ZAMI-635941 format. One record per atom (N, C-alpha, C): residue in one letter; x negated, y, z negated. Coordinates in steps of 0.02 Angstrom, whole numbers, padded with zeros to 5 digits, always signed. Atoms other than C-alpha are relative to their C-alpha. Layout:
// residues N
aXYZ/...
***
This chain:
// residues 313
m+00070-00008+00014/m-01284-00052-01391/m-00048-00021+00049/e+00056+00025-00040/e-01439-00064-01293/e-00049-00043-00038/k+00038+00045+00037/k-01565-00191-01340/k-00058+00036-00044/d+00049-00039+00035/d-01692-00057-01392/d+00034+00055-00042/s-00029-00048+00047/s-01570+00048-01489/s-00022+00000-00069/k+00018+00003+00068/k-01616+00099-01660/k+00061-00012-00042/i-00056+00025+00038/i-01504+00007-01777/i-00015-00003-00075/y+00011-00002+00074/y-01491+00040-01971/y+00048-00050-00031/v-00045+00050+00036/v-01421-00109-02073/v-00011+00023-00075/a+00003-00012+00071/a-01380-00045-02248/a+00027-00056-00037/g-00013+00064+00036/g-01381-00181-02369/g-00028-00069+00024/h+00032+00060-00038/h-01499-00298-02271/h-00016-00056-00046/r+00024+00059+00047/r-01549-00399-02428/r+00063-00039-00023/g-00062+00035+00022/g-01365-00448-02466/g+00021-00055+00047/m-00025+00056-00039/m-01268-00594-02402/m+00019+00022+00070/v-00026-00020-00061/v-01180-00496-02264/v-00053+00036+00038/g+00054-00035-00040/g-01319-00378-02218/g-00053-00040+00030/s+00055+00044-00027/s-01449-00516-02200/s+00024-00040+00061/a-00027+00037-00060/a-01329-00611-02088/a+00006+00040+00056/i-00002-00046-00054/i-01303-00461-01981/i-00067+00010+00031/v+00063-00009-00031/v-01490-00435-01958/v-00022-00068+00038/r+00016+00067-00034/r-01506-00627-01910/r+00032+00000+00065/e-00039+00005-00061/e-01366-00606-01783/e-00027+00055+00052/l+00023-00050-00050/l-01435-00446-01705/l-00068-00030+00032/r+00058+00028-00025/r-01605-00532-01689/r+00012-00057+00047/r-00015+00056-00043/r-01529-00685-01617/r+00026+00024+00074/r-00025-00031-00066/r-01447-00570-01477/r-00052+00046+00026/g+00050-00038-00033/g-01609-00484-01441/g-00014+00070-00026/y+00013-00074+00026/y-01597-00323-01545/y-00062-00004-00048/e+00061+00007+00038/e-01768-00287-01619/e-00016+00063-00039/n+00020-00071+00023/n-01771-00100-01664/n+00047+00006-00062/i-00038-00003+00061/i-01690-00132-01837/i-00033+00033-00056/v+00021-00037+00057/v-01713-00010-01976/v+00029-00026-00067/t-00026+00021+00068/t-01693-00071-02162/t-00035+00035-00055/r+00037-00020+00058/r-01732-00006-02333/r+00027-00035-00061/t-00018+00028+00059/t-01729-00089-02496/t+00034+00049-00047/h-00027-00045+00048/h-01637-00015-02645/h-00057+00044-00036/g+00056-00039+00021/g-01803+00030-02715/g-00030+00050+00041/e+00026-00045-00048/e-01851+00122-02563/e+00052+00056+00007/l-00050-00049-00009/l-01684+00208-02541/l+00065-00017-00039/d-00062+00008+00031/d-01544+00228-02664/d+00057+00031+00027/l-00048-00026-00042/l-01389+00248-02567/l+00052+00044-00039/t-00049-00047+00031/t-01295+00331-02708/t-00026+00070-00011/r+00034-00067+00002/r-01416+00478-02702/r+00008+00034+00065/q-00015-00034-00065/q-01355+00599-02571/q-00060+00036+00024/d+00055-00028-00029/d-01512+00694-02555/d-00051-00047+00029/a+00039+00054-00025/a-01611+00532-02523/a+00031-00023+00066/v-00025+00019-00062/v-01492+00475-02392/v-00001+00047+00051/e+00007-00051-00049/e-01490+00639-02306/e-00072+00005+00033/r+00067+00002-00025/r-01673+00638-02292/r-00025-00059+00045/f+00014+00063-00040/f-01682+00461-02231/f+00035+00009+00074/f-00032-00006-00065/f-01553+00492-02092/f-00034+00057+00047/a+00030-00049-00046/a-01637+00658-02035/a-00071-00030+00025/a+00073+00021-00025/a-01806+00568-02023/a+00008-00061+00050/e-00010+00059-00042/e-01742+00404-01942/e+00043+00005+00055/r-00054-00010-00052/r-01586+00460-01842/r+00013-00061+00031/p-00027+00062-00035/p-01520+00286-01810/p+00057+00013+00043/e-00054-00006-00046/e-01405+00274-01665/e+00065-00044-00017/y-00053+00042+00023/y-01299+00133-01738/y-00015-00018-00070/v+00008+00018+00072/v-01264+00091-01921/v+00055-00056-00024/f-00045+00046+00030/f-01190-00064-02005/f-00008+00012-00073/l-00012-00014+00072/l-01129-00013-02176/l+00022-00056-00035/a-00012+00062+00035/a-01146-00177-02270/a-00014-00001-00070/a+00014-00014+00066/a-01210-00110-02432/a+00063+00003-00048/a-00060-00014+00050/a-01093-00120-02585/a-00017-00038-00064/k+00000+00038+00071/k-01083-00166-02770/k+00053-00044-00004/v-00055+00058+00000/v-00993-00331-02775/v+00002-00043-00058/g-00008+00042+00061/g-00934-00459-02901/g+00063-00036-00002/g-00061+00032+00010/g-00801-00580-02952/g+00053+00031-00045/i-00052-00029+00039/i-00645-00552-03058/i-00032+00027-00065/e+00031-00017+00070/e-00748-00539-03227/e-00035+00066+00012/a+00043-00059-00016/a-00873-00413-03148/a+00049+00055+00016/n-00051-00063-00022/n-00736-00302-03072/n+00042+00025-00062/r-00047-00017+00056/r-00627-00307-03227/r-00037+00036-00058/s+00040-00031+00055/s-00767-00262-03349/s-00044+00059+00020/a+00048-00058-00018/a-00856-00124-03247/a+00035+00039+00053/l-00043-00035-00041/l-00709-00034-03168/l-00033+00067+00024/a+00031-00068-00014/a-00795+00141-03175/a-00060-00009+00050/d+00061+00009-00036/d-00961+00072-03105/d+00016-00023+00070/f-00022+00025-00066/f-00876-00016-02957/f+00020+00050+00041/m-00032-00055-00041/m-00781+00135-02908/m-00057+00052+00014/y+00057-00055-00013/y-00925+00263-02929/y-00052-00022+00055/d+00056+00022-00043/d-01068+00163-02848/d+00029-00013+00073/n-00028+00019-00066/n-00959+00104-02696/n+00019+00068+00033/m-00020-00067-00033/m-00882+00280-02666/m-00056+00037+00020/m+00058-00043-00020/m-01047+00369-02673/m-00036-00027+00052/l+00048+00028-00061/l-01149+00249-02558/l+00038+00004+00060/e-00045-00003-00060/e-01004+00243-02435/e-00005+00067+00030/m-00006-00062-00021/m-00979+00426-02425/m-00072+00032+00023/n+00067-00030-00020/n-01161+00467-02421/n-00024-00025+00063/v+00018+00030-00065/v-01200+00348-02278/v+00035+00018+00058/i-00045-00017-00062/i-01050+00387-02170/i-00010+00076+00015/h+00004-00083-00014/h-01070+00582-02194/h-00071+00013+00033/a+00071-00013-00027/a-01259+00573-02163/a-00002-00025+00078/a-00009+00024-00067/a-01221+00470-02001/a+00027+00053+00050/w-00031-00056-00036/w-01102+00600-01944/w-00042+00062+00010/q+00044-00067+00001/q-01223+00747-01981/q-00056-00014+00052/n+00053+00012-00039/n-01357+00661-01883/n+00016-00029+00069/d-00017+00022-00067/d-01261+00615-01727/d-00009-00070+00015/c+00006+00075-00008/c-01253+00427-01752/c+00056-00011+00052/r-00047+00013-00058/r-01169+00359-01594/r+00058-00047-00027/k-00056+00043+00023/k-01066+00223-01684/k-00020-00026-00068/l+00012+00022+00063/l-01047+00162-01860/l+00058-00056-00018/e-00047+00052+00021/e-00963+00004-01932/e+00003-00010-00072/f-00004+00005+00070/f-00898-00001-02105/f+00030-00072-00017/l-00022+00060+00017/l-00882-00166-02196/l+00042+00004-00063/g-00047-00002+00062/g-00730-00176-02320/g+00011-00071-00027/s-00014+00067+00032/s-00641-00317-02406/s+00078-00007+00004/s-00068+00009-00006/s-00471-00398-02392/s+00038+00024-00067/c-00034-00016+00061/c-00431-00342-02573/c+00030+00072+00007/i-00033-00064-00017/i-00388-00171-02496/i+00079-00002+00005/y-00077+00008-00023/y-00214-00244-02449/y+00041-00007-00070/p-00044+00003+00059/p-00068-00240-02580/p-00002-00072-00028/r+00005+00062+00031/r-00062-00378-02706/r+00053-00052+00025/m-00055+00038-00019/m+00109-00437-02647/m+00016+00009+00072/a-00007-00011-00078/a+00083-00402-02457/a+00025-00054+00030/p-00024+00060-00033/p+00183-00511-02341/p-00062-00033+00035/q+00055+00044-00023/q+00073-00659-02289/q+00019-00029+00071/p+00068-00028+00003/p-00026-00668-02181/p-00005+00077+00005/m+00008-00072+00006/m-00083-00493-02206/m-00026+00035+00066/t+00020-00035-00062/t-00089-00380-02052/t-00039+00065-00017/e+00038-00060+00018/e-00200-00228-02037/e+00047+00059-00016/s-00043-00053+00010/s-00048-00114-02038/s+00036+00000-00071/c-00043-00004+00068/c+00012-00165-02218/c-00046+00028-00052/l+00043-00043+00041/l-00135-00057-02288/l+00047+00055-00035/l-00035-00056+00034/l-00063+00064-02423/l+00075-00005-00001/t-00079+00008+00002/t+00118-00009-02422/t+00018-00027-00065/g-00021+00027+00065/g+00110-00079-02602/g-00057+00012-00048/e+00049-00004+00055/e+00018-00093-02766/e-00057-00046+00003/l+00057+00042-00005/l-00157-00161-02776/l-00002-00047-00058/e+00017+00049+00051/e-00219-00311-02877/e-00037+00037-00052/k+00025-00039+00054/k-00266-00234-03046/k-00065-00030-00020/t+00068+00032+00020/t-00420-00353-03071/t-00058+00031+00044/n+00055-00027-00047/n-00511-00273-02920/n+00022+00065+00033/e-00027-00060-00019/e-00422-00106-02910/e-00052+00057+00025/a+00055-00049-00010/a-00573+00004-02923/a-00041-00014+00058/y+00035+00020-00059/y-00668-00088-02792/y+00045+00013+00063/a-00032-00009-00057/a-00525-00090-02674/a+00013+00072+00017/l-00006-00074-00010/l-00488+00100-02697/l-00063+00028+00039/a+00063-00025-00036/a-00673+00135-02648/a-00003-00025+00070/k-00006+00023-00071/k-00659+00026-02496/k+00053+00029+00043/i-00045-00037-00032/i-00498+00109-02442/i-00025+00070+00018/s+00029-00067-00011/s-00585+00276-02457/s-00047+00000+00054/g+00051+00001-00053/g-00730+00222-02347/g+00031-00009+00069/l-00032+00012-00066/l-00621+00158-02207/l+00048+00060+00024/k-00043-00058-00018/k-00505+00309-02213/k-00045+00057+00020/y+00037-00055-00022/y-00653+00427-02207/y-00025-00007+00070/c+00019+00010-00072/c-00711+00341-02044/c+00055+00020+00045/e-00055-00019-00041/e-00536+00359-01976/e+00007+00076+00007/f-00007-00075+00006/f-00530+00544-02028/f-00052+00031+00047/l+00057-00030-00032/l-00699+00581-01951/l+00020-00011+00078/n-00019+00017-00073/n-00639+00493-01782/n+00056+00055+00021/r-00049-00042-00018/r-00480+00602-01784/r-00020+00073+00002/q+00018-00073+00002/q-00558+00769-01831/q-00055+00021+00047/y+00062-00016-00039/y-00728+00759-01742/y-00011-00047+00057/g+00006+00041-00053/g-00704+00623-01613/g-00065-00053-00010/t+00060+00047+00012/t-00839+00505-01690/t+00035-00072+00022/d-00012+00069-00018/d-00836+00314-01643/d-00017-00046-00064/y+00015+00040+00064/y-00831+00238-01823/y+00061-00052-00010/i-00051+00052+00004/i-00741+00072-01849/i-00012-00040-00069/s+00003+00037+00063/s-00704-00041-01996/s+00021-00070+00013/v-00017+00070+00000/v-00697-00227-02026/v+00014-00022-00070/m-00026+00018+00056/m-00601-00308-02169/m-00009-00074-00008/p+00007+00072+00004/p-00674-00481-02211/p+00040-00029-00051/t-00027+00041+00050/t-00586-00617-02311/t-00060-00018-00048/n+00054+00025+00046/n-00685-00711-02451/n-00055-00026+00041/l+00062+00023-00031/l-00862-00741-02393/l-00048-00048-00037/y+00047+00053+00035/y-00991-00874-02431/y-00057-00013+00048/g+00056+00023-00044/g-01156-00937-02357/g-00070+00018-00025/p+00063-00014+00017/p-01340-00901-02356/p-00009+00069-00035/n+00018-00057+00040/n-01407-00777-02485/n+00053+00029-00037/d-00062-00016+00041/d-01247-00777-02587/d-00027+00015-00072/n+00012-00015+00075/n-01244-00721-02771/n+00029-00052-00038/y-00023+00057+00034/y-01233-00871-02885/y-00001+00014-00079/h+00008-00022+00073/h-01240-00770-03049/h+00065-00028-00044/p-00053+00041+00033/p-01138-00866-03185/p+00063+00046-00021/e-00060-00050+00020/e-01035-00701-03228/e+00022+00038+00053/h-00023-00048-00047/h-01041-00597-03076/h+00013-00021+00069/s-00007+00030-00065/s-01019-00709-02931/s+00073-00010+00020/h-00065+00015-00021/h-00867-00745-02825/h+00020-00071-00010/v-00031+00070+00024/v-00759-00907-02845/v-00045-00052+00039/l+00026+00060-00029/l-00845-01020-02713/l-00073-00005-00018/p+00065+00018+00031/p-01028-00991-02760/p-00003-00009-00073/a-00004+00019+00067/a-00979-00994-02939/a+00015-00073-00012/l-00013+00069+00004/l-00904-01165-02910/l-00061-00046+00017/i+00062+00032-00011/i-01064-01220-02826/i-00047-00008-00054/r+00046-00001+00057/r-01166-01173-02965/r+00026-00047-00056/r-00030+00035+00060/r-01053-01242-03097/r-00001-00081+00010/f-00008+00067-00014/f-01028-01409-03017/f-00070-00033+00008/h+00064+00019-00004/h-01212-01424-02979/h-00038-00007-00067/e+00035+00011+00062/e-01273-01395-03153/e+00044-00054-00043/a-00035+00053+00042/a-01131-01509-03223/a-00032-00070+00031/k+00022+00061-00021/k-01201-01649-03107/k-00073-00011-00025/v+00064+00008+00027/v-01375-01614-03163/v-00009-00020-00074/q-00001+00009+00075/q-01334-01614-03347/q+00039-00064-00017/g-00043+00063+00011/g-01218-01765-03329/g+00061+00013-00043/a-00057-00025+00036/a-01072-01666-03401/a+00061-00047+00023/p-00059+00040-00019/p-00910-01773-03408/p+00056+00041+00036/s-00053-00042-00030/s-00798-01622-03356/s-00026+00063+00008/v+00011-00066-00018/v-00799-01452-03286/v+00072+00035-00003/t-00049-00038+00008/t-00674-01314-03339/t-00002+00059+00042/c-00003-00057-00046/c-00618-01191-03208/c+00053+00053-00019/w-00047-00044+00018/w-00526-01028-03229/w+00069-00006+00037/g-00059-00005-00032/g-00343-01008-03197/g+00038-00066-00003/d-00037+00071-00010/d-00222-01149-03150/d-00014-00032+00066/g+00015+00034-00060/g-00288-01185-02978/g+00052+00011+00055/s-00058-00009-00047/s-00133-01124-02884/s-00013+00059+00053/p+00013-00054-00045/p-00196-00962-02798/p-00020-00030+00065/l+00017+00023-00068/l-00217-00983-02612/l-00056+00054+00026/r+00052-00047-00027/r-00374-00911-02535/r-00027-00026+00061/e+00028+00014-00067/e-00459-00904-02359/e-00074+00015-00006/f+00075-00011+00003/f-00648-00919-02335/f-00029+00001+00064/l+00031-00009-00064/l-00758-00861-02197/l-00072-00009-00004/y+00073+00008+00008/y-00937-00917-02175/y-00038+00063+00032/v+00027-00063-00013/v-01050-00765-02172/v-00028+00011+00066/d+00041-00006-00068/d-01142-00798-02009/d+00061+00005+00052/d-00050-00010-00047/d-00966-00805-01925/d+00019+00073-00007/l-00018-00070+00010/l-00928-00630-01996/l-00055+00037+00038/a+00049-00035-00029/a-01093-00569-01936/a+00002+00004+00081/d-00015-00001-00073/d-01053-00629-01760/d+00056+00045+00017/l-00050-00048-00014/l-00894-00537-01768/l-00022+00074-00001/c+00023-00064+00006/c-00975-00382-01828/c-00036+00030+00062/v+00039-00024-00061/v-01096-00370-01685/v+00047+00003+00063/f-00047+00003-00052/f-00957-00423-01566/f+00042+00069+00000/l-00044-00061+00001/l-00848-00274-01623/l-00042+00068+00014/m+00046-00059-00013/m-00996-00148-01620/m-00014+00005+00076/e+00005-00001-00077/e-01018-00199-01434/e+00065+00011+00041/n-00058+00008-00031/n-00839-00208-01395/n+00069+00033-00012/y-00064-00020+00027/y-00711-00123-01498/y-00014+00075-00027/s-00009-00072+00026/s-00664+00066-01537/s+00071+00007-00023/g-00065-00012+00016/g-00516+00116-01636/g+00002+00019-00080/n-00010-00023+00064/n-00449+00196-01795/n+00024-00057-00054/e-00025+00057+00044/e-00365+00033-01862/e-00053-00046-00018/t+00050+00052+00014/t-00472-00086-01955/t+00011-00071+00036/v-00006+00071-00030/v-00498-00270-01890/v-00012-00051-00057/n+00002+00052+00047/n-00466-00416-02006/n-00053-00053+00024/a+00052+00053-00015/a-00608-00550-02017/a+00020-00057-00042/g-00012+00054+00034/g-00555-00717-02064/g+00013-00065+00044/t-00018+00061-00038/t-00504-00896-02014/t+00072-00011+00016/g-00070+00018-00005/g-00319-00894-02032/g+00025-00060-00033/k-00016+00062+00038/k-00325-01040-02137/k-00008+00011-00076/e+00006-00013+00075/e-00303-01051-02330/e+00000-00069-00035/i+00007+00063+00039/i-00335-01179-02468/i+00010+00026-00074/t-00010-00017+00069/t-00285-01179-02653/t-00067-00002-00037/i+00063+00003+00037/i-00419-01148-02780/i-00014-00068-00027/k+00004+00072+00023/k-00386-01326-02852/k-00029-00042+00058/a+00026+00034-00052/a-00419-01402-02683/a-00070+00014+00017/l+00067-00020-00015/l-00568-01293-02655/l-00048-00029-00049/a+00044+00026+00050/a-00644-01348-02821/a-00016-00071+00013/e+00010+00077-00010/e-00618-01534-02777/e-00045-00007+00066/l+00041-00002-00066/l-00701-01497-02602/l-00073+00015-00022/v+00065-00015+00019/v-00853-01414-02686/v-00026-00056-00041/a+00024+00058+00049/a-00867-01555-02815/a-00024-00055+00049/k+00018+00063-00041/k-00867-01687-02672/k-00061+00020+00038/v+00059-00011-00036/v-01000-01590-02574/v-00063+00002-00046/v+00054-00008+00052/v-01109-01556-02729/v-00019-00076-00021/g+00007+00070+00022/g-01086-01746-02779/g+00015-00008-00077/y-00022+00004+00074/y-01009-01710-02951/y+00059-00051-00004/k-00056+00048+00009/k-00899-01861-03008/k+00041+00007-00060/g-00042-00003+00058/g-00832-01798-03172/g+00076+00034+00013/e-00068-00032-00003/e-00660-01726-03214/e-00002+00074+00004/i-00008-00074-00005/i-00600-01549-03170/i+00062+00019-00042/h-00053-00030+00037/h-00497-01452-03299/h+00015+00072+00015/w-00021-00070-00018/w-00408-01289-03289/w+00018+00040-00062/d-00022-00040+00060/d-00400-01150-03417/d+00049+00055+00024/a-00056-00041-00023/a-00230-01065-03385/a+00005+00070-00032/t+00004-00064+00038/t-00275-00929-03512/t-00041+00051+00040/r+00034-00042-00040/r-00391-00857-03387/r+00031+00027+00059/p-00043-00028-00052/p-00334-00741-03245/p-00011-00039+00067/n-00004+00029-00061/n-00286-00815-03076/n-00025+00051+00053/g+00011-00051-00053/g-00304-00647-02979/g+00066-00004+00046/t-00056-00007-00055/t-00195-00614-02825/t+00025-00076+00016/p-00031+00068-00018/p-00074-00765-02791/p-00023-00028+00063/r+00012+00026-00065/r-00115-00775-02608/r-00030+00053+00039/k+00036-00048-00042/k-00233-00687-02489/k-00018-00028+00065/l+00012+00021-00072/l-00222-00738-02302/l+00003+00055+00047/l-00004-00056-00048/l-00266-00618-02173/l+00025-00027+00074/d-00023+00005-00076/d-00178-00607-01997/d-00056+00020+00043/v+00060-00008-00040/v-00328-00624-01881/v+00020+00000+00073/s-00018-00003-00074/s-00230-00609-01716/s-00034+00056+00032/k+00030-00055-00036/k-00309-00440-01680/k-00068-00023+00022/a+00068+00024-00023/a-00486-00513-01679/a+00005-00053+00053/t-00006+00051-00050/t-00427-00659-01586/t+00018+00024+00067/s-00021-00032-00058/s-00344-00548-01455/s-00060+00030+00037/l+00057-00034-00029/l-00512-00462-01429/l-00052-00052+00027/g+00048+00052-00028/g-00591-00631-01388/g-00047-00033-00051/w+00051+00027+00049/w-00672-00684-01553/w+00042-00052-00040/r-00032+00046+00043/r-00639-00840-01660/r-00057-00031-00040/y+00051+00019+00038/y-00731-00908-01805/y-00023-00072+00026/k+00032+00064-00022/k-00845-01065-01781/k-00007-00056-00054/t+00018+00046+00050/t-00881-01141-01954/t+00058-00023-00040/e-00050+00031+00044/e-00759-01260-02038/e-00025+00001-00073/l+00016-00002+00070/l-00750-01250-02231/l-00047-00049-00031/e+00050+00049+00033/e-00832-01407-02278/e-00072+00001+00024/d+00073-00013-00028/d-00974-01385-02158/d-00034+00056-00031/g+00024-00052+00023/g-00995-01216-02217/g-00027-00004-00074/i+00017+00015+00073/i-01001-01271-02404/i-00067-00038+00001/r+00057+00042-00005/r-01132-01399-02360/r-00062+00050+00016/l+00057-00045-00010/l-01240-01262-02286/l-00016+00052-00053/a+00012-00047+00060/a-01213-01150-02433/a-00033-00031-00052/y+00033+00037+00046/y-01261-01284-02550/y-00076-00016+00015/q+00074+00002-00017/q-01421-01314-02457/q-00038+00060-00016/d+00039-00061+00011/d-01459-01132-02470/d-00005+00010-00077/f+00009-00006+00072/f-01422-01133-02660/f-00058-00040-00023/l+00053+00041+00022/l-01539-01280-02687/l-00067+00027+00023/s+00063-00025-00019/s-01679-01191-02592/s-00019+00074-00023/n+00012-00075+00028/n-01660-01019-02682/n-00023-00007-00071/p+00024+00003+00073/p-01771-01016-02835/p+00023+00050-00038/m-00027-00049+00042/m-01692-00858-02893/m+00080-00006-00022/r-00073+00012+00006/r-01515-00929-02895/r+00026+00011-00079/a-00027+00000+00069/a-01501-00937-03082/a+00001+00078-00030/e+00009-00066+00023/e-01546-00750-03103/e+00041+00057+00040/r-00041-00053-00051/r-01439-00669-02961/r+00075-00002-00018/
***
């Protein structure tokens, strides 16, 4: 990318998209195009086609998505599949129609089989059954990355995909029902501390293992790959480190300053037993994460405290 290239960041108000915009500006890219959902509904094909025909961005970061935690995914399967499939296909297809030089598609590690060998390599895609609690979202993301691959093969485009592990950081979603595990824990322990609650009950038994990547580190990788990588195979984005949900809860409680007891409700779903990405491909390209988990949680908690809309999002 040149410093004056026209770059469209889809989903710039979300956690990932806003981090990509910050990273682009930090690196000196200023010709950045954005649209809010109110200005451009990416699930509407005609609107997306008009936007691309008018703006003709040279580079696209497709970070827009309908996202949520276990309960949101489980209770709105059709919505998660439809909205994500539509917005992905509309943006990728319109980029191709309007001669976009390069597009980067942002996926999720949930695309990999539920019982995939750990750590999960990029090549384990479509080798086994998906986790049922987020199957709809995973199928949509797989379709997006495969469409990029097929355009490359059929038309010679330069469309790449990145599969992040669990993300957290500034501009996260702290909604009590629709957030992911780490922001949900931040909110729960903060509210328990404020209310003086003697205990907090968390979902599951605390045994699942998870990997977490600070969102600004992901943004650094996204721009790095746009500048340096081309290929049909996706690139995993993570730290290569994992932690049990139980240990994560204890760490969040420590950062927040909550002193009460932590209980576990084993009648609630655990989700996938283990999700650790093999990040050797990104490492071999010359990239490595920077933010350790406890430091990142402190930064995320500071963002939570400064976000007046945290209770509604």
